[in-house]
mmCIF file of the N, C-alpha and C atoms, coordinates in Angstrom:
data_MODEL
# 
_entry.id   MODEL 
# 
loop_
_atom_site.group_PDB 
_atom_site.id 
_atom_site.type_symbol 
_atom_site.label_atom_id 
_atom_site.label_alt_id 
_atom_site.label_comp_id 
_atom_site.label_asym_id 
_atom_site.label_entity_id 
_atom_site.label_seq_id 
_atom_site.pdbx_PDB_ins_code 
_atom_site.Cartn_x 
_atom_site.Cartn_y 
_atom_site.Cartn_z 
_atom_site.occupancy 
_atom_site.B_iso_or_equiv 
_atom_site.pdbx_formal_charge 
_atom_site.auth_seq_id 
_atom_site.auth_comp_id 
_atom_site.auth_asym_id 
_atom_site.auth_atom_id 
_atom_site.pdbx_PDB_model_num 
ATOM 1   N N  . MET A 1 1  ? -12.484 -42.591 9.851  1.00 0.00 ? 1  MET A N  1 
ATOM 2   C CA . MET A 1 1  ? -11.219 -41.931 9.548  1.00 0.00 ? 1  MET A CA 1 
ATOM 3   C C  . MET A 1 1  ? -11.397 -40.426 9.745  1.00 0.00 ? 1  MET A C  1 
ATOM 4   N N  . PHE A 1 2  ? -10.491 -39.832 10.462 1.00 0.00 ? 2  PHE A N  1 
ATOM 5   C CA . PHE A 1 2  ? -10.552 -38.396 10.725 1.00 0.00 ? 2  PHE A CA 1 
ATOM 6   C C  . PHE A 1 2  ? -9.831  -37.627 9.642  1.00 0.00 ? 2  PHE A C  1 
ATOM 7   N N  . GLN A 1 3  ? -10.436 -36.516 9.274  1.00 0.00 ? 3  GLN A N  1 
ATOM 8   C CA . GLN A 1 3  ? -9.820  -35.654 8.269  1.00 0.00 ? 3  GLN A CA 1 
ATOM 9   C C  . GLN A 1 3  ? -8.900  -34.659 8.968  1.00 0.00 ? 3  GLN A C  1 
ATOM 10  N N  . GLN A 1 4  ? -7.701  -34.527 8.472  1.00 0.00 ? 4  GLN A N  1 
ATOM 11  C CA . GLN A 1 4  ? -6.756  -33.576 9.052  1.00 0.00 ? 4  GLN A CA 1 
ATOM 12  C C  . GLN A 1 4  ? -7.059  -32.185 8.497  1.00 0.00 ? 4  GLN A C  1 
ATOM 13  N N  . TYR A 1 5  ? -7.190  -31.210 9.409  1.00 0.00 ? 5  TYR A N  1 
ATOM 14  C CA . TYR A 1 5  ? -7.516  -29.847 9.007  1.00 0.00 ? 5  TYR A CA 1 
ATOM 15  C C  . TYR A 1 5  ? -6.263  -29.070 8.657  1.00 0.00 ? 5  TYR A C  1 
ATOM 16  N N  . GLN A 1 6  ? -6.344  -28.297 7.610  1.00 0.00 ? 6  GLN A N  1 
ATOM 17  C CA . GLN A 1 6  ? -5.270  -27.388 7.235  1.00 0.00 ? 6  GLN A CA 1 
ATOM 18  C C  . GLN A 1 6  ? -5.661  -26.004 7.722  1.00 0.00 ? 6  GLN A C  1 
ATOM 19  N N  . PHE A 1 7  ? -4.955  -25.470 8.686  1.00 0.00 ? 7  PHE A N  1 
ATOM 20  C CA . PHE A 1 7  ? -5.244  -24.133 9.169  1.00 0.00 ? 7  PHE A CA 1 
ATOM 21  C C  . PHE A 1 7  ? -4.581  -23.112 8.271  1.00 0.00 ? 7  PHE A C  1 
ATOM 22  N N  . PHE A 1 8  ? -5.193  -21.947 8.176  1.00 0.00 ? 8  PHE A N  1 
ATOM 23  C CA . PHE A 1 8  ? -4.682  -20.878 7.344  1.00 0.00 ? 8  PHE A CA 1 
ATOM 24  C C  . PHE A 1 8  ? -3.473  -20.223 8.008  1.00 0.00 ? 8  PHE A C  1 
ATOM 25  N N  . ASN A 1 9  ? -2.671  -19.581 7.204  1.00 0.00 ? 9  ASN A N  1 
ATOM 26  C CA . ASN A 1 9  ? -1.532  -18.816 7.696  1.00 0.00 ? 9  ASN A CA 1 
ATOM 27  C C  . ASN A 1 9  ? -2.056  -17.457 8.155  1.00 0.00 ? 9  ASN A C  1 
ATOM 28  N N  . LYS A 1 10 ? -1.846  -17.121 9.417  1.00 0.00 ? 10 LYS A N  1 
ATOM 29  C CA . LYS A 1 10 ? -2.389  -15.877 9.976  1.00 0.00 ? 10 LYS A CA 1 
ATOM 30  C C  . LYS A 1 10 ? -1.796  -14.640 9.319  1.00 0.00 ? 10 LYS A C  1 
ATOM 31  N N  . TRP A 1 11 ? -0.549  -14.688 8.918  1.00 0.00 ? 11 TRP A N  1 
ATOM 32  C CA . TRP A 1 11 ? 0.084   -13.548 8.257  1.00 0.00 ? 11 TRP A CA 1 
ATOM 33  C C  . TRP A 1 11 ? -0.551  -13.302 6.884  1.00 0.00 ? 11 TRP A C  1 
ATOM 34  N N  . ASP A 1 12 ? -0.796  -14.383 6.152  1.00 0.00 ? 12 ASP A N  1 
ATOM 35  C CA . ASP A 1 12 ? -1.454  -14.253 4.846  1.00 0.00 ? 12 ASP A CA 1 
ATOM 36  C C  . ASP A 1 12 ? -2.864  -13.682 5.009  1.00 0.00 ? 12 ASP A C  1 
ATOM 37  N N  . LEU A 1 13 ? -3.592  -14.168 5.998  1.00 0.00 ? 13 LEU A N  1 
ATOM 38  C CA . LEU A 1 13 ? -4.937  -13.664 6.248  1.00 0.00 ? 13 LEU A CA 1 
ATOM 39  C C  . LEU A 1 13 ? -4.901  -12.183 6.631  1.00 0.00 ? 13 LEU A C  1 
ATOM 40  N N  . TYR A 1 14 ? -3.966  -11.803 7.489  1.00 0.00 ? 14 TYR A N  1 
ATOM 41  C CA . TYR A 1 14 ? -3.818  -10.397 7.870  1.00 0.00 ? 14 TYR A CA 1 
ATOM 42  C C  . TYR A 1 14 ? -3.621  -9.518  6.633  1.00 0.00 ? 14 TYR A C  1 
ATOM 43  N N  . ASN A 1 15 ? -2.737  -9.935  5.742  1.00 0.00 ? 15 ASN A N  1 
ATOM 44  C CA . ASN A 1 15 ? -2.469  -9.139  4.537  1.00 0.00 ? 15 ASN A CA 1 
ATOM 45  C C  . ASN A 1 15 ? -3.694  -9.040  3.631  1.00 0.00 ? 15 ASN A C  1 
ATOM 46  N N  . LEU A 1 16 ? -4.491  -10.083 3.561  1.00 0.00 ? 16 LEU A N  1 
ATOM 47  C CA . LEU A 1 16 ? -5.734  -10.017 2.783  1.00 0.00 ? 16 LEU A CA 1 
ATOM 48  C C  . LEU A 1 16 ? -6.735  -9.058  3.424  1.00 0.00 ? 16 LEU A C  1 
ATOM 49  N N  . LEU A 1 17 ? -6.895  -9.146  4.739  1.00 0.00 ? 17 LEU A N  1 
ATOM 50  C CA . LEU A 1 17 ? -7.855  -8.290  5.427  1.00 0.00 ? 17 LEU A CA 1 
ATOM 51  C C  . LEU A 1 17 ? -7.455  -6.817  5.371  1.00 0.00 ? 17 LEU A C  1 
ATOM 52  N N  . LYS A 1 18 ? -6.155  -6.527  5.403  1.00 0.00 ? 18 LYS A N  1 
ATOM 53  C CA . LYS A 1 18 ? -5.693  -5.136  5.345  1.00 0.00 ? 18 LYS A CA 1 
ATOM 54  C C  . LYS A 1 18 ? -5.999  -4.489  4.000  1.00 0.00 ? 18 LYS A C  1 
ATOM 55  N N  . GLN A 1 19 ? -6.283  -5.300  2.985  1.00 0.00 ? 19 GLN A N  1 
ATOM 56  C CA . GLN A 1 19 ? -6.617  -4.780  1.661  1.00 0.00 ? 19 GLN A CA 1 
ATOM 57  C C  . GLN A 1 19 ? -8.126  -4.781  1.401  1.00 0.00 ? 19 GLN A C  1 
ATOM 58  N N  . SER A 1 20 ? -8.901  -5.106  2.430  1.00 0.00 ? 20 SER A N  1 
ATOM 59  C CA . SER A 1 20 ? -10.351 -5.215  2.260  1.00 0.00 ? 20 SER A CA 1 
ATOM 60  C C  . SER A 1 20 ? -11.068 -4.050  2.953  1.00 0.00 ? 20 SER A C  1 
ATOM 61  N N  . ILE A 1 21 ? -12.378 -4.061  2.877  1.00 0.00 ? 21 ILE A N  1 
ATOM 62  C CA . ILE A 1 21 ? -13.167 -3.030  3.563  1.00 0.00 ? 21 ILE A CA 1 
ATOM 63  C C  . ILE A 1 21 ? -13.112 -3.197  5.082  1.00 0.00 ? 21 ILE A C  1 
ATOM 64  N N  . LEU A 1 22 ? -12.566 -4.298  5.544  1.00 0.00 ? 22 LEU A N  1 
ATOM 65  C CA . LEU A 1 22 ? -12.421 -4.546  6.987  1.00 0.00 ? 22 LEU A CA 1 
ATOM 66  C C  . LEU A 1 22 ? -11.170 -3.899  7.566  1.00 0.00 ? 22 LEU A C  1 
ATOM 67  N N  . LYS A 1 23 ? -10.381 -3.256  6.746  1.00 0.00 ? 23 LYS A N  1 
ATOM 68  C CA . LYS A 1 23 ? -9.107  -2.670  7.175  1.00 0.00 ? 23 LYS A CA 1 
ATOM 69  C C  . LYS A 1 23 ? -9.199  -1.874  8.482  1.00 0.00 ? 23 LYS A C  1 
ATOM 70  N N  . PRO A 1 24 ? -10.226 -1.045  8.699  1.00 0.00 ? 24 PRO A N  1 
ATOM 71  C CA . PRO A 1 24 ? -10.277 -0.272  9.952  1.00 0.00 ? 24 PRO A CA 1 
ATOM 72  C C  . PRO A 1 24 ? -10.406 -1.139  11.208 1.00 0.00 ? 24 PRO A C  1 
ATOM 73  N N  . TYR A 1 25 ? -10.805 -2.387  11.045 1.00 0.00 ? 25 TYR A N  1 
ATOM 74  C CA . TYR A 1 25 ? -11.052 -3.261  12.190 1.00 0.00 ? 25 TYR A CA 1 
ATOM 75  C C  . TYR A 1 25 ? -9.941  -4.287  12.432 1.00 0.00 ? 25 TYR A C  1 
ATOM 76  N N  . VAL A 1 26 ? -8.939  -4.290  11.576 1.00 0.00 ? 26 VAL A N  1 
ATOM 77  C CA . VAL A 1 26 ? -7.861  -5.270  11.673 1.00 0.00 ? 26 VAL A CA 1 
ATOM 78  C C  . VAL A 1 26 ? -6.771  -4.709  12.600 1.00 0.00 ? 26 VAL A C  1 
ATOM 79  N N  . PRO A 1 27 ? -6.430  -5.432  13.657 1.00 0.00 ? 27 PRO A N  1 
ATOM 80  C CA . PRO A 1 27 ? -5.404  -4.927  14.588 1.00 0.00 ? 27 PRO A CA 1 
ATOM 81  C C  . PRO A 1 27 ? -4.015  -4.930  13.948 1.00 0.00 ? 27 PRO A C  1 
ATOM 82  N N  . ASP A 1 28 ? -3.167  -4.040  14.422 1.00 0.00 ? 28 ASP A N  1 
ATOM 83  C CA . ASP A 1 28 ? -1.778  -4.038  13.961 1.00 0.00 ? 28 ASP A CA 1 
ATOM 84  C C  . ASP A 1 28 ? -1.174  -5.411  14.212 1.00 0.00 ? 28 ASP A C  1 
ATOM 85  N N  . THR A 1 29 ? -0.464  -5.908  13.223 1.00 0.00 ? 29 THR A N  1 
ATOM 86  C CA . THR A 1 29 ? 0.119   -7.244  13.288 1.00 0.00 ? 29 THR A CA 1 
ATOM 87  C C  . THR A 1 29 ? 1.520   -7.181  12.705 1.00 0.00 ? 29 THR A C  1 
ATOM 88  N N  . PHE A 1 30 ? 2.448   -7.892  13.328 1.00 0.00 ? 30 PHE A N  1 
ATOM 89  C CA . PHE A 1 30 ? 3.847   -7.860  12.906 1.00 0.00 ? 30 PHE A CA 1 
ATOM 90  C C  . PHE A 1 30 ? 4.405   -9.271  12.922 1.00 0.00 ? 30 PHE A C  1 
ATOM 91  N N  . LEU A 1 31 ? 5.384   -9.514  12.076 1.00 0.00 ? 31 LEU A N  1 
ATOM 92  C CA . LEU A 1 31 ? 6.109   -10.773 12.142 1.00 0.00 ? 31 LEU A CA 1 
ATOM 93  C C  . LEU A 1 31 ? 7.112   -10.704 13.285 1.00 0.00 ? 31 LEU A C  1 
ATOM 94  N N  . TYR A 1 32 ? 7.183   -11.750 14.066 1.00 0.00 ? 32 TYR A N  1 
ATOM 95  C CA . TYR A 1 32 ? 8.031   -11.794 15.256 1.00 0.00 ? 32 TYR A CA 1 
ATOM 96  C C  . TYR A 1 32 ? 9.498   -11.499 14.937 1.00 0.00 ? 32 TYR A C  1 
ATOM 97  N N  . ASN A 1 33 ? 10.002  -12.053 13.855 1.00 0.00 ? 33 ASN A N  1 
ATOM 98  C CA . ASN A 1 33 ? 11.419  -11.889 13.542 1.00 0.00 ? 33 ASN A CA 1 
ATOM 99  C C  . ASN A 1 33 ? 11.759  -10.536 12.924 1.00 0.00 ? 33 ASN A C  1 
ATOM 100 N N  . GLU A 1 34 ? 10.751  -9.692  12.704 1.00 0.00 ? 34 GLU A N  1 
ATOM 101 C CA . GLU A 1 34 ? 10.993  -8.396  12.065 1.00 0.00 ? 34 GLU A CA 1 
ATOM 102 C C  . GLU A 1 34 ? 10.663  -7.212  12.977 1.00 0.00 ? 34 GLU A C  1 
ATOM 103 N N  . VAL A 1 35 ? 10.466  -7.461  14.265 1.00 0.00 ? 35 VAL A N  1 
ATOM 104 C CA . VAL A 1 35 ? 9.997   -6.393  15.131 1.00 0.00 ? 35 VAL A CA 1 
ATOM 105 C C  . VAL A 1 35 ? 10.737  -6.445  16.468 1.00 0.00 ? 35 VAL A C  1 
ATOM 106 N N  . ASN A 1 36 ? 10.853  -5.290  17.099 1.00 0.00 ? 36 ASN A N  1 
ATOM 107 C CA . ASN A 1 36 ? 11.470  -5.183  18.411 1.00 0.00 ? 36 ASN A CA 1 
ATOM 108 C C  . ASN A 1 36 ? 10.354  -5.253  19.462 1.00 0.00 ? 36 ASN A C  1 
ATOM 109 N N  . ILE A 1 37 ? 10.327  -6.335  20.220 1.00 0.00 ? 37 ILE A N  1 
ATOM 110 C CA . ILE A 1 37 ? 9.249   -6.559  21.180 1.00 0.00 ? 37 ILE A CA 1 
ATOM 111 C C  . ILE A 1 37 ? 9.180   -5.452  22.222 1.00 0.00 ? 37 ILE A C  1 
ATOM 112 N N  . SER A 1 38 ? 10.323  -4.979  22.705 1.00 0.00 ? 38 SER A N  1 
ATOM 113 C CA . SER A 1 38 ? 10.296  -3.931  23.734 1.00 0.00 ? 38 SER A CA 1 
ATOM 114 C C  . SER A 1 38 ? 9.671   -2.639  23.202 1.00 0.00 ? 38 SER A C  1 
ATOM 115 N N  . GLU A 1 39 ? 9.897   -2.318  21.929 1.00 0.00 ? 39 GLU A N  1 
ATOM 116 C CA . GLU A 1 39 ? 9.259   -1.138  21.339 1.00 0.00 ? 39 GLU A CA 1 
ATOM 117 C C  . GLU A 1 39 ? 7.747   -1.326  21.237 1.00 0.00 ? 39 GLU A C  1 
ATOM 118 N N  . LEU A 1 40 ? 7.317   -2.530  20.883 1.00 0.00 ? 40 LEU A N  1 
ATOM 119 C CA . LEU A 1 40 ? 5.880   -2.797  20.821 1.00 0.00 ? 40 LEU A CA 1 
ATOM 120 C C  . LEU A 1 40 ? 5.243   -2.693  22.202 1.00 0.00 ? 40 LEU A C  1 
ATOM 121 N N  . LEU A 1 41 ? 5.921   -3.184  23.225 1.00 0.00 ? 41 LEU A N  1 
ATOM 122 C CA . LEU A 1 41 ? 5.384   -3.118  24.589 1.00 0.00 ? 41 LEU A CA 1 
ATOM 123 C C  . LEU A 1 41 ? 5.271   -1.677  25.076 1.00 0.00 ? 41 LEU A C  1 
ATOM 124 N N  . GLU A 1 42 ? 6.199   -0.823  24.672 1.00 0.00 ? 42 GLU A N  1 
ATOM 125 C CA . GLU A 1 42 ? 6.099   0.591   25.035 1.00 0.00 ? 42 GLU A CA 1 
ATOM 126 C C  . GLU A 1 42 ? 4.865   1.231   24.398 1.00 0.00 ? 42 GLU A C  1 
ATOM 127 N N  . LYS A 1 43 ? 4.579   0.836   23.161 1.00 0.00 ? 43 LYS A N  1 
ATOM 128 C CA . LYS A 1 43 ? 3.464   1.431   22.430 1.00 0.00 ? 43 LYS A CA 1 
ATOM 129 C C  . LYS A 1 43 ? 2.118   0.832   22.836 1.00 0.00 ? 43 LYS A C  1 
ATOM 130 N N  . TYR A 1 44 ? 2.034   -0.492  22.981 1.00 0.00 ? 44 TYR A N  1 
ATOM 131 C CA . TYR A 1 44 ? 0.756   -1.174  23.170 1.00 0.00 ? 44 TYR A CA 1 
ATOM 132 C C  . TYR A 1 44 ? 0.505   -1.677  24.595 1.00 0.00 ? 44 TYR A C  1 
ATOM 133 N N  . LYS A 1 45 ? 1.515   -1.807  25.409 1.00 0.00 ? 45 LYS A N  1 
ATOM 134 C CA . LYS A 1 45 ? 1.428   -2.298  26.795 1.00 0.00 ? 45 LYS A CA 1 
ATOM 135 C C  . LYS A 1 45 ? 1.105   -3.787  26.895 1.00 0.00 ? 45 LYS A C  1 
ATOM 136 N N  . LEU A 1 46 ? 0.403   -4.367  25.942 1.00 0.00 ? 46 LEU A N  1 
ATOM 137 C CA . LEU A 1 46 ? 0.111   -5.799  25.919 1.00 0.00 ? 46 LEU A CA 1 
ATOM 138 C C  . LEU A 1 46 ? 0.321   -6.300  24.496 1.00 0.00 ? 46 LEU A C  1 
ATOM 139 N N  . VAL A 1 47 ? 1.144   -7.324  24.356 1.00 0.00 ? 47 VAL A N  1 
ATOM 140 C CA . VAL A 1 47 ? 1.486   -7.874  23.050 1.00 0.00 ? 47 VAL A CA 1 
ATOM 141 C C  . VAL A 1 47 ? 1.251   -9.381  23.093 1.00 0.00 ? 47 VAL A C  1 
ATOM 142 N N  . TYR A 1 48 ? 0.604   -9.909  22.075 1.00 0.00 ? 48 TYR A N  1 
ATOM 143 C CA . TYR A 1 48 ? 0.415   -11.353 21.956 1.00 0.00 ? 48 TYR A CA 1 
ATOM 144 C C  . TYR A 1 48 ? 1.361   -11.893 20.897 1.00 0.00 ? 48 TYR A C  1 
ATOM 145 N N  . ILE A 1 49 ? 2.028   -12.984 21.218 1.00 0.00 ? 49 ILE A N  1 
ATOM 146 C CA . ILE A 1 49 ? 2.887   -13.686 20.263 1.00 0.00 ? 49 ILE A CA 1 
ATOM 147 C C  . ILE A 1 49 ? 2.204   -15.013 19.959 1.00 0.00 ? 49 ILE A C  1 
ATOM 148 N N  . LYS A 1 50 ? 1.932   -15.225 18.670 1.00 0.00 ? 50 LYS A N  1 
ATOM 149 C CA . LYS A 1 50 ? 1.196   -16.416 18.249 1.00 0.00 ? 50 LYS A CA 1 
ATOM 150 C C  . LYS A 1 50 ? 1.918   -17.063 17.078 1.00 0.00 ? 50 LYS A C  1 
ATOM 151 N N  . PRO A 1 51 ? 1.790   -18.365 16.930 1.00 0.00 ? 51 PRO A N  1 
ATOM 152 C CA . PRO A 1 51 ? 2.370   -19.019 15.751 1.00 0.00 ? 51 PRO A CA 1 
ATOM 153 C C  . PRO A 1 51 ? 1.571   -18.649 14.498 1.00 0.00 ? 51 PRO A C  1 
ATOM 154 N N  . SER A 1 52 ? 2.196   -18.775 13.348 1.00 0.00 ? 52 SER A N  1 
ATOM 155 C CA . SER A 1 52 ? 1.515   -18.444 12.088 1.00 0.00 ? 52 SER A CA 1 
ATOM 156 C C  . SER A 1 52 ? 0.371   -19.401 11.788 1.00 0.00 ? 52 SER A C  1 
ATOM 157 N N  . TYR A 1 53 ? 0.504   -20.634 12.242 1.00 0.00 ? 53 TYR A N  1 
ATOM 158 C CA . TYR A 1 53 ? -0.534  -21.640 12.011 1.00 0.00 ? 53 TYR A CA 1 
ATOM 159 C C  . TYR A 1 53 ? -1.071  -22.115 13.352 1.00 0.00 ? 53 TYR A C  1 
ATOM 160 N N  . GLY A 1 54 ? -2.270  -22.638 13.327 1.00 0.00 ? 54 GLY A N  1 
ATOM 161 C CA . GLY A 1 54 ? -2.857  -23.194 14.534 1.00 0.00 ? 54 GLY A CA 1 
ATOM 162 C C  . GLY A 1 54 ? -4.111  -22.457 14.937 1.00 0.00 ? 54 GLY A C  1 
ATOM 163 N N  . SER A 1 55 ? -4.753  -23.007 15.966 1.00 0.00 ? 55 SER A N  1 
ATOM 164 C CA . SER A 1 55 ? -5.977  -22.392 16.465 1.00 0.00 ? 55 SER A CA 1 
ATOM 165 C C  . SER A 1 55 ? -6.162  -22.794 17.917 1.00 0.00 ? 55 SER A C  1 
ATOM 166 N N  . GLY A 1 56 ? -7.123  -22.195 18.545 1.00 0.00 ? 56 GLY A N  1 
ATOM 167 C CA . GLY A 1 56 ? -7.449  -22.557 19.912 1.00 0.00 ? 56 GLY A CA 1 
ATOM 168 C C  . GLY A 1 56 ? -6.519  -21.976 20.956 1.00 0.00 ? 56 GLY A C  1 
ATOM 169 N N  . GLY A 1 57 ? -5.648  -21.077 20.541 1.00 0.00 ? 57 GLY A N  1 
ATOM 170 C CA . GLY A 1 57 ? -4.763  -20.422 21.494 1.00 0.00 ? 57 GLY A CA 1 
ATOM 171 C C  . GLY A 1 57 ? -3.561  -21.233 21.927 1.00 0.00 ? 57 GLY A C  1 
ATOM 172 N N  . SER A 1 58 ? -3.339  -22.375 21.300 1.00 0.00 ? 58 SER A N  1 
ATOM 173 C CA . SER A 1 58 ? -2.165  -23.147 21.685 1.00 0.00 ? 58 SER A CA 1 
ATOM 174 C C  . SER A 1 58 ? -0.901  -22.395 21.267 1.00 0.00 ? 58 SER A C  1 
ATOM 175 N N  . LEU A 1 59 ? 0.044   -22.354 22.134 1.00 0.00 ? 59 LEU A N  1 
ATOM 176 C CA . LEU A 1 59 ? 1.328   -21.661 21.941 1.00 0.00 ? 59 LEU A CA 1 
ATOM 177 C C  . LEU A 1 59 ? 1.188   -20.144 21.841 1.00 0.00 ? 59 LEU A C  1 
ATOM 178 N N  . CYS A 1 60 ? 0.076   -19.592 22.285 1.00 0.00 ? 60 CYS A N  1 
ATOM 179 C CA . CYS A 1 60 ? -0.137  -18.149 22.304 1.00 0.00 ? 60 CYS A CA 1 
ATOM 180 C C  . CYS A 1 60 ? 0.419   -17.599 23.618 1.00 0.00 ? 60 CYS A C  1 
ATOM 181 N N  . ILE A 1 61 ? 1.239   -16.556 23.523 1.00 0.00 ? 61 ILE A N  1 
ATOM 182 C CA . ILE A 1 61 ? 1.870   -15.960 24.705 1.00 0.00 ? 61 ILE A CA 1 
ATOM 183 C C  . ILE A 1 61 ? 1.507   -14.481 24.763 1.00 0.00 ? 61 ILE A C  1 
ATOM 184 N N  . GLY A 1 62 ? 1.045   -14.033 25.908 1.00 0.00 ? 62 GLY A N  1 
ATOM 185 C CA . GLY A 1 62 ? 0.759   -12.620 26.122 1.00 0.00 ? 62 GLY A CA 1 
ATOM 186 C C  . GLY A 1 62 ? 1.848   -11.993 26.972 1.00 0.00 ? 62 GLY A C  1 
ATOM 187 N N  . LEU A 1 63 ? 2.385   -10.864 26.541 1.00 0.00 ? 63 LEU A N  1 
ATOM 188 C CA . LEU A 1 63 ? 3.431   -10.142 27.277 1.00 0.00 ? 63 LEU A CA 1 
ATOM 189 C C  . LEU A 1 63 ? 2.922   -8.749  27.644 1.00 0.00 ? 63 LEU A C  1 
ATOM 190 N N  . ASN A 1 64 ? 3.218   -8.331  28.871 1.00 0.00 ? 64 ASN A N  1 
ATOM 191 C CA . ASN A 1 64 ? 2.883   -6.955  29.262 1.00 0.00 ? 64 ASN A CA 1 
ATOM 192 C C  . ASN A 1 64 ? 3.964   -6.397  30.148 1.00 0.00 ? 64 ASN A C  1 
# 
């Protein structure tokens, strides 16, 4: 019998890391529904859109 894995919520993890000593190494992260993608592209030139849950890059989209 296979055990089903529960993946962590990336937004929750981001908020935890931003409050830790790792803060200088955590990339800027935004919720998709709260941000203007065109403004992010002007600032960063490359933006990744990822689901809150999951792993392995499934459903990950890079925009430039």
